[in-house]
C-alpha positions in Angstrom: -0.2 -0.1 0.0 1.3 3.2 -1.1 1.5 6.1 1.8 0.3 9.2 0.8 2.3 12.2 2.4 0.2 15.8 2.8 2.3 18.6 2.3 1.1 21.6 4.8 2.4 25.0 3.7 3.8 26.4 7.1 1.5 29.4 8.6 4.6 31.8 7.6 4.4 31.4 3.9 0.7 31.4 3.9 0.0 35.4 2.9 3.2 35.1 0.3 1.5 32.3 -1.6 -1.8 34.3 -0.9 -0.6 37.8 -2.7 1.4 35.6 -5.6 -1.8 33.9 -6.1 -3.8 37.0 -6.3 -1.2 39.0 -8.4 -1.3 36.1 -10.8 -5.5 36.5 -10.9 -5.1 40.5 -11.6 -2.3 40.0 -14.3 -5.1 37.6 -15.9 -8.3 38.9 -15.4 -9.0 39.7 -19.0 -9.1 35.7 -19.9 -11.4 35.3 -16.5 -15.1 35.3 -16.2 -18.0 37.1 -14.3 -20.2 35.7 -12.3 -23.0 34.1 -13.5 -24.9 34.0 -10.0 -24.4 36.1 -6.9 -25.5 34.6 -3.1 -26.3 37.6 -0.8 -28.3 37.6 2.3 -28.8 38.0 6.1 -26.0 36.4 8.5 -27.1 33.0 9.8 -29.3 32.4 7.0 -26.9 29.6 5.0 -25.3 31.5 2.6 -21.9 29.6 3.7 -23.6 26.3 3.6 -24.9 27.0 0.4 -21.9 28.3 -1.1 -20.5 25.1 0.2 -22.9 22.8 -1.5 -22.8 24.5 -4.8 -19.1 24.4 -4.8 -19.0 20.8 -4.7 -21.1 20.7 -8.4 -19.0 19.8 -11.1 -20.7 22.6 -13.6 -19.9 24.8 -11.0 -17.1 27.0 -10.4 -16.9 29.2 -7.2 -15.1 32.5 -6.6 -11.4 32.0 -5.2 -12.7 33.6 -1.8 -16.4 32.9 -0.4 -17.0 36.5 0.5 -15.3 39.3 -2.2 -16.8 42.4 -1.1 -16.7 44.0 -4.4 -19.9 45.5 -4.8 -20.1 47.0 -1.1 -16.5 48.0 -1.0 -15.1 45.5 1.4 -15.3 45.4 5.1 -12.3 47.3 5.8 -13.8 51.4 5.7 -10.5 53.0 4.8 -10.3 50.6 1.5 -12.9 50.8 -1.1 -12.4 47.2 -2.6 -14.8 48.6 -5.7 -12.1 51.3 -6.5 -9.6 48.8 -7.3 -11.5 47.7 -10.4 -12.6 44.9 -13.0 -8.6 43.7 -12.3 -8.9 43.0 -8.7 -12.4 41.5 -8.9 -12.1 39.1 -11.9 -8.9 37.7 -10.1 -11.3 36.1 -7.9 -12.8 34.0 -10.8 -11.1 30.8 -13.1 -9.8 31.4 -16.2 -12.5 30.8 -19.0 -10.4 28.2 -20.7 -10.7 26.3 -18.1 -14.2 26.1 -18.1 -16.3 24.1 -20.3 -19.7 26.1 -22.3 -21.9 24.8 -19.8 -19.9 25.3 -16.6 -21.0 28.8 -14.4 -19.2 30.5 -11.8 -20.5 32.2 -8.7 -19.5 34.2 -5.5 -21.3 34.3 -2.0 -21.0 38.0 -0.8 -23.8 38.0 2.0 -23.6 41.5 3.0 -24.7 43.2 -0.8 -28.0 42.6 0.9 -27.6 45.5 3.0 -25.7 48.2 1.3 -27.2 50.7 -0.9 -24.4 50.8 -3.7 -24.2 47.3 -4.4 -27.6 47.0 -6.4 -27.0 49.5 -8.9 -22.9 48.7 -8.8 -23.8 44.9 -9.9 -26.5 46.2 -12.3 -23.5 48.2 -14.3 -20.9 45.4 -14.3 -22.2 42.4 -14.4 -26.2 43.0 -16.2 -27.5 39.4 -16.6 -26.2 38.1 -13.5 -28.8 36.2 -11.2 -29.0 37.0 -7.9 -29.9 34.0 -5.1 -31.2 35.8 -1.9 -31.4 33.7 1.4 -33.6 34.9 4.0 -34.6 33.4 7.4 -37.2 34.0 9.9 -36.5 36.9 12.1 -36.8 35.5 15.2 -35.0 32.3 14.4 -31.9 34.2 13.2 -31.6 36.7 16.2 -31.5 33.8 18.2 -29.0 31.6 16.1 -26.4 34.9 16.0 -27.1 35.1 20.0 -25.4 32.1 20.3 -23.1 32.7 17.4 -21.5 35.6 19.4 -21.6 33.9 22.7 -19.6 31.2 21.5 -17.1 33.9 20.1 -17.3 35.3 23.6 -18.7 38.7 22.6 -22.4 38.1 24.4 -22.0 38.1 28.1 -25.8 38.0 28.9 -28.0 35.5 28.9 -30.6 34.8 26.1 -33.3 36.5 28.1 -31.2 39.4 29.2 -29.9 40.0 25.9 -33.4 40.0 24.4 -34.8 42.3 27.1 -32.0 44.7 26.6 -32.5 44.7 22.6 
């Protein structure tokens, strides 16, 4: 029986590898596709699960990062990722030559649902894109969010106290 050795990249090398991959993606941006659909939705509504399930389908190619945050400008207020332009955005998608005629690519950036700039930006850049919006019962979502924050140590109150305080 042949033994398979899994090579693990040391932690110190990971940021450098990511930068090299990003620079390659930006250098080849014009040969890359744009998403056929975008997943948006509220936190704790299943966007990560849907992204993971769809990523397993042989006809679907996900973006290199789940949450690209292009159309909403990104999570860092000091950096507007939309201003980085098409080379930066398209660097997150596969090369068209690696995709068959019936294959599609997509991204999932849930926060686009809340950003007032995102709809117009999406319509201007990818006018034919399909949007999949995941929604959830607000009460169930709030309870799930509470426990999510509790696990991360960011919610010191008991659930009944937190709901009352809200």
